[in-house]
C-alpha positions, 0 to 999 in steps of 0.5 A: 493746638486750640482749646475752647474756654469758659470764664463764667461762672469760673474758668474751664477749658475744653479738649485740645484740638490740632490747628497746625501739623509740624513743629513751629517756633511760637515762644512769646509773640513770634507769630502774626495774625493777618488783618482779616483775622483768618490766618496766622504766620509762624516760623517753622522749626528746623531743629527739635526744641524741648516742648513747653511744660506749662502755659500761663493764662492771664485773665482780666489783664485789660482791667488791670491795665486800666487801673495802672494807666488811667485814661488820658495818661501817656 
């Protein structure tokens, strides 16, 4: 599923729309995006799994990262 979002002036989410048919294993970061950015690769499920009950959205994570690891540090 895909959802359009707006972050200004506040967070709002649009209506979900179908991206892929079937069941795919996509917990965590178990997917890849092609270098061109126009395709995804997922592992298709062979057994039924419980559907997730929530989704976590992290906004402004890059700003927090910059604060925690200032430029020039490794």
